[in-house]
C-alpha positions, -999 to +999 in steps of 0.1 A: -132+328+179-126+293+165-088+293+158-084+257+146-071+255+111-074+293+105-036+296+099-012+275+080+025+269+077+036+274+041+073+276+044+098+257+066+136+257+064+163+244+087+199+253+082+222+223+075+249+240+095+260+223+127+292+242+131+294+277+117+326+294+129+324+332+129+289+333+113+267+356+132+233+340+143+214+369+125+231+359+092+219+323+098+184+335+105+183+357+074+193+329+052+167+306+068+140+332+064+149+338+028+148+300+020+115+295+039+098+324+021+111+312-013+097+278-006+063+294-001+066+315-032+068+347-011+093+374-004+104+398+024+080+424+009+051+401+019+061+398+055+040+419+079+046+398+111+078+387+128+085+365+158+120+364+172+134+356+207+172+359+205+183+375+238+201+346+254+239+340+251+251+329+217+219+340+200+233+373+189+206+396+200+196+416+231+165+425+249+152+441+217+160+412+195+128+413+174+135+450+165+171+442+159+162+414+135+136+435+117+163+461+112+187+435+100+162+422+075+151+457+064+115+453+072+090+471+094+064+445+106+030+458+118+027+429+142+055+412+162+062+389+191+094+385+212+079+362+239+108+343+254+100+314+278+129+292+268+129+263+243+092+263+237+091+300+228+086+292+191+056+270+197+042+299+216+050+322+187+032+299+163+001+300+186+003+338+189+008+341+151-022+319+144-043+341+166-030+373+150-036+360+115-072+349+124-078+383+139-065+401+108-036+417+126-011+402+102-012+381+070+023+367+065+043+360+097+079+347+099+091+328+130+129+325+131+157+314+154+195+308+153+223+305+177+260+297+175+272+283+209+300+263+193+321+294+187+303+323+204+331+345+220+311+355+251+314+333+282+287+306+287+269+308+321+282+280+344+250+281+365+214+275+359+203+307+341+170+306+360+187+310+393+196+347+397+213+364+427+182+385+434+146+376+442+137+339+448+169+327+431+191+340+459+179+312+481+191+286+456+222+302+442+244+292+473+239+255+462+253+264+427+228+244+407+236+238+370+210+233+343+219+196+339+218+190+376+182+202+378+172+179+350+190+151+367+168+156+398+138+149+376+154+117+364+165+106+399+130+112+412+114+092+383+138+063+391+130+064+428+092+066+424+087+043+394+118+021+391+129+036+358+164+023+349+195+039+334+191+014+305+155+027+298+167+063+297+195+052+274+170+036+250+157+070+242+191+082+231+197+050+211+163+053+193+168+090+183+204+083+172+190+056+150+166+081+134+195+105+129+214+079+109+190+086+080+194+124+083+224+136+063+226+169+084+223+153+118+253+161+140+257+125+153+239+105+126+271+089+116+278+075+150+255+046+160+253+038+197+241+011+220+224+012+254+258+000+269+275+030+252+252+054+269+254+039+304+292+036+301+296+072+290+309+096+317+284+105+344+277+142+342+250+147+369+236+115+384+218+096+369+224+114+335+254+103+315+270+123+287+250+105+260+218+112+279+224+149+271+217+168+239+243+178+214+256+214+213+255+227+178+253+260+158+222+263+135+189+280+128+156+277+111+125+296+100+088+291+095+063+311+074+027+313+084-003+328+067-040+326+065-058+295+053-071+315+023-037+328+012-021+294+018-041+280-010-021+301-034+013+294-020+038+271-037+039+244-010+012+222+004+000+240+036+002+224+070-025+237+093-022+248+129-052+228+142-047+234+179-023+247+205-019+251+243+006+267+266+012+268+303+037+279+330+044+261+362+072+274+384+108+286+379+128+277+410+137+240+414+129+242+451+092+245+441+093+213+421+061+192+427+068+157+440+044+141+416+066+149+386+037+164+366+049+189+340+030+216+322+025+192+293-004+177+313-023+210+306-009+221+273-016+189+253-052+185+263-059+221+254-042+217+220-060+184+213-094+198+223-089+228+200-081+205+172-110+182+180-086+152+182-072+127+208-038+112+213-051+082+194-053+104+163-016+114+164+006+098+138+040+113+148+053+133+177+082+157+181+090+159+218+116+182+233+147+161+242+173+182+258+179+151+280+166+116+278+142+122+308+124+151+290+105+131+263+097+104+289+079+128+311+061+143+281+049+109+270+032+104+303+018+139+307+004+139+271-011+105+276+008+083+252+015+059+280+004+055+317+023+075+344+055+058+354+056+035+324+075+057+299+108+041+305+095+006+296+074+022+268+106+036+251+127+006+258+101-016+241+105+003+208+073+023+208+092+055+197+106+040+166+093+039+130+065+014+132+061+018+170+030+031+188+042+068+184+072+075+162+091+103+179+118+128+170+122+114+135+151+136+125+172+126+155+160+153+178+182+173+201+200+142+213+214+135+178+205+161+151+209+196+164+204+217+195+217+253+193+201+262+226+163+264+221+150+235+200+113+242+198+115+257+163+133+226+149+106+203+164+080+224+146+099+222+113+103+184+116+065+182+123+059+201+091+083+179+071+067+147+083+032+158+072+047+168+038+064+134+035+098+152+035+114+139+067+152+140+063+156+111+088+129+084+091+096+092+075+062+081+089+041+070+059+009+089+052+012+110+084-017+134+087-015+145+124+017+156+141+020+166+178+048+190+186+057+196+222+083+219+237+094+231+271+112+260+286+137+261+315+135+231+338+099+224+329+090+260+339+069+264+308+055+243+280+036+245+247+020+220+225+010+225+188-011+201+167-004+201+130-027+186+103-029+184+065 
């Protein structure tokens, strides 16, 4: 089955909330779903597919989050997906939804997410959530790894092998903060920073400083997907899912490969091949940026720059508007929002760029967007190619 372009995104909405005290994540999701459907000229009665993964802390759901959300909305979808592989789950949902739509299993699919870590009353885990006291995790738990410490190991290794500097890492945060300055809803858009600000901010887990780390916000969003045929009758210009790829690698940090190759090296070629495109065709990219090291590794694995050169590539301005590959145009997770899993927001910004509706910086006449997300500590990844 040729899946390229068979499904389209016809509705996209991101909540402007960055701090929503006492608002349940399901309420945020419901509002986002309603707004995304309205934008498409559709209603809840049209929805026969639902994708939700809201079982982590501060996301409001449990192990049956997709059925809980369906109940909350008052719908009974005939097709659903609750795949949860971390921050890239919603890119995986988009791939699964495109497949289901092409196969006739569903016609109108909603993908939604929300979380409220700024106020959530339940205790936040202090350890890496992928290190559990049973199974393989028991051998790492005595070392008490935190999530940021595991990402810091990637950054430290990149510095050791390729000579990447703290200033080059900092340039990523500075670039995305600059993009956020044009986004009225970005959490930190009103606070410009310099490379010196980043490297002088408190060291959290060497070599990552506080400003190398994503913001922590409340928030949510939703996408509406349908068939290419039905999309022609929707209110908004459709954005087509031209290609996608997904992969897993490993969970435990002790199994980290020394070559620093992440699953993006497999997901991006698969997505581009399905779309019949190359990296040279991409006009704008949305790359997961929980920390400054994460988009740098993606740039190399996807092929935007040679291996080991992403630090210099970013520092030379290639991620800015007018650069080789404008990236995270809304400010990304480092400056706009990051409730916990950012993949859905990266997809939403990819859609907005192709519609010429970017709330931050806008790439003129963008026709191809590459969206890449990851889950865990590069345990999983997914890439989606969007076209108009």
